[in-house]
N, C-alpha and C positions, 0 to 999 in steps of 0.2 A: 504493500500500500504506499509506504513512504517513497519507494523508488518511483512508483507511478506518479505520485504528486510532484516530485522533482521534474519528471519528464514533461508533464503538462506545463509546469511553470517555464521550463526552458523553451518549450515549443512556443509559448505565448510571447516570451521575450524575443525569441528568434524571428517571430513573424511580424514584429513591429517595424515599420519603416517611417522615418521622419522626413518631412519636407526639408530640403537643403537650401540654405542661404549662402550664396557666394559673397564673401566679405573681402573688401579691399581696405586695409587700414594699417596704421603704424604700430610698432611695439612700444608700449609704455612700461618701463621696468618697475614702476611703482604699483602696477596692477590696477590702477584706478580708471584708466581710459584706454582707447585704442582696442587692439584685438582682445585683450582680457575682458574689457567691458562688453564687447560685442558677443563673445562666446557665452558669457553668463546671461546676458539679457535675452539672446535668441533662444538659448536652452530653456529659460524660464517660461517662454511662450509655447514650448512643445515642439520647436523646430531644431535644426542642427546647423551650426556655423562651419563653413569651409573657409578658413582664414588664409588669404593671400597677403603676405607682408609687403607693404609699399615702402616702408622706411624704418630704420632703427633710430631710436632717440635716447638721449640722456636726459631724464627728467625725474622729478619727485612729485609729490602730490600738489605742488604749487607752481613750480617753474620748469620751463623747457630750456635746457642748457646747450643741447646740440641735436642736429637732425642730419642723418645720412640716408639719402634716398637709395632704395634698392635699384640696381641696374634694370632698365626697361626689359632687356632680354630675359633676365631671371624672373621678373614679375610675370612676363608672358608665359614662361615655362611653368611656373607655379600654377597659374590658372588653367593652362591647357590640359595638364594631366588630370585635373579635377573635372573639367568640362567633358573630356573624352570618356570618362567613366561614370559620372554621376549626373543625374537629372537635376537641373537648377530650377528652383521654384521662385527665387527672388534674388536680387542683388542689393547689397548695402555697401555704400562707399563712404569712407572717412577721408583722411588726408591721402592724396595721391603721392605726395612727396616731391614731385617735380612735374613740370608741364609735359615732359616726354612720357612719364608714367600715365598721366591723365589721357593722353592720346592713345596709349596702348589699351587702357581700360575702356575707352569709348569704342575702339575697334572690336574688342571682345563682346561688348554689349550688342553692337550692331550684328555681330555674327550669331549670337544667341537669339536675337529678335527675328532673324530670318525664319527660324522654326517656331519661335514663341513670340508672336507679335505683341501679346499683352503681358509679357514678363514684367513684373513690378521691379522698379529700380528706385531705391531710396538713397538720397544723397544728403549727408550732414556736412554742410559747407564750412568746415572748421578752417578759419583763416589765421587764427593765433590762439595762444593759450589765454586763460583768464587774466594773466598779467601782461598780455600783449606780446609774448614771445612768439617769433615767427615759426611756422611749421612747414615751410617749403623753401627750397633753394631759389625758386622763382617767385614772381608776383603771384600770390596764392589765388587772388580773385581772377586774374587773367588765365591762370592754369586750368581753372574749372570750366572755361568757355566751351570746350568740345563736349563736355558732359551734360551741360544744362539742357540741350534739346532732347536728350534721351531720358530725362528724369520723370518718373511717375510722381514722386513726392520729394519735395525739398523742405528741409527743416531748419531754416536759419533762425538765430536769435536776432534781436533788434539791430545791434551793431553790424552783424554779418549781412543782414538784408540791406542796410544802408550802404555798406562798402560795395556790395554787388550791383547796386542800382543807382546810387546817388540820390535816392528819394527819401523823404522824411517821414512819411506815414505808412503804416502797414498795408493799407489798401493800394497805395501807389507803388509800393515795393513789390507787392504780389502781382499787380498788373504788369509791371515791367518784367518780372521773372517769367510770368506765364507767356508774355509776348516772345520770350526767348526759347520757349518750348516746354517749360516745366508744366506738367498737367495739373498738379496740386501743390500748394504752398502752405505750410504751417509756420507762421511767424510766431516764435515763442517770446513771452514777455518777461522773462526773469531778469533781464538787464534794464528794463524800461525805467523804473523809478523805485522809490522806497515805500510805496504804499503797501498795505497789508494783503493785497490781492495780486496774483499773477494772471494776466489775461493772455491766452494763446488763441491765435486767430487763423482759421482755415479758410483758404480761398481755392475753389475749384471751378469746374465748368458750370456756371450758373448757380454756384453754391457759395455761401459765406456762413460760417458758424464760429461762435466764440465759446471758449471754455474758461471758467474762472476757478483758480485754485488758491488756497491759502498760501501766502508767502511764508517760507520757512527761514528761520534764522541761520546765518552763516553761509559759507560757500561750499560748493560740492565739486569734486573732481570726476569728470566723466558723465555728467548728467545728460549732455547732448548726445553722446554715444549711446547711452542707455535708452533714451527715447527713440532715436532713429532706428536702432537695432530691434527694439521691441515692435515697432511698426513693421519692419521688414519681416520679422518672424511670423507676425500675424497675417500679413498680406500673402506670404508664402503658402499659408494654409487656406487661402480662399476667402478670407473675410473681406467684406466691403470696405472701402476707404473710411467711411464714417465710423463703422464699428471698430476698425483697427485703430484709428486715431483715439477714439474714446477709451478703449482698453489699454492702449500703450501709455496714454497720459495717466490713467489711474495707476497702472503698474509703476511708472516712473515716480509719481508723487509718493507712493508707498516706500519705494527704495530710498528716497531722500529723507522722508520722515523717520525712517529706521536706520539712517546712515551711521557709520562708525568712524573712529579716528585711528590713523596709523602714526600720526605725528601732529605737531601744531600746524594750523592752516586748514586747507580744504579737507572736508570729510569725504569718505568713499561711500557711494550708494550701496545699500545692502541688496544686491541683485539676486 
């Protein structure tokens, strides 16, 4: 009887197949952001992250001290061996590391879209760390240009949306980004002001919706990665954009409310 029970359990576990999210992101040695955050947030939604490293960094939970992009040929090779073997249900992009890497990623997405025209692509347009440390060898905003027309969902915070568009209001920022090809834009409000409420604004095709969340004290390392990756993990499993955004924001807010410290400074979301 015991042996039969083990066999049934093993069969059940062996029969499970998770939706795979192809992730392009940098390595954060502190474990708070980048591929570490993506892995945890995507797994928490019930999907699986395939992590293609775009850059190596020297950083702690507050500052980025150095960035070394991965060579474009190696980035391409990392992705190709995964794409050749595994069905891709969504793509999540963090820092490309360089303009050359962004072009490689764009080419890979175009290749995937030939067979999967509706493949969800989520881009977290990280232009700098919370302290303003650069995360690309090139002009980070310019480097993202080939990716924007391919994006299903863009998740900029207020400063990123302004840097990408030159516009001052979320509505104008979203309109400019959608004119460049982004189908959906979620402008997050964590950097907007010091009020007690954070307002996140979604703009899609004929859609506009706002969510209000209690502002939490302190700063967090990897919150943007957490939100974008959660969205990608949910879209990979077939959720509608509205449902994915709602659930991903709820999840992200809980990880921040239950965050923990590894040192002084920014806290780490409990993903």
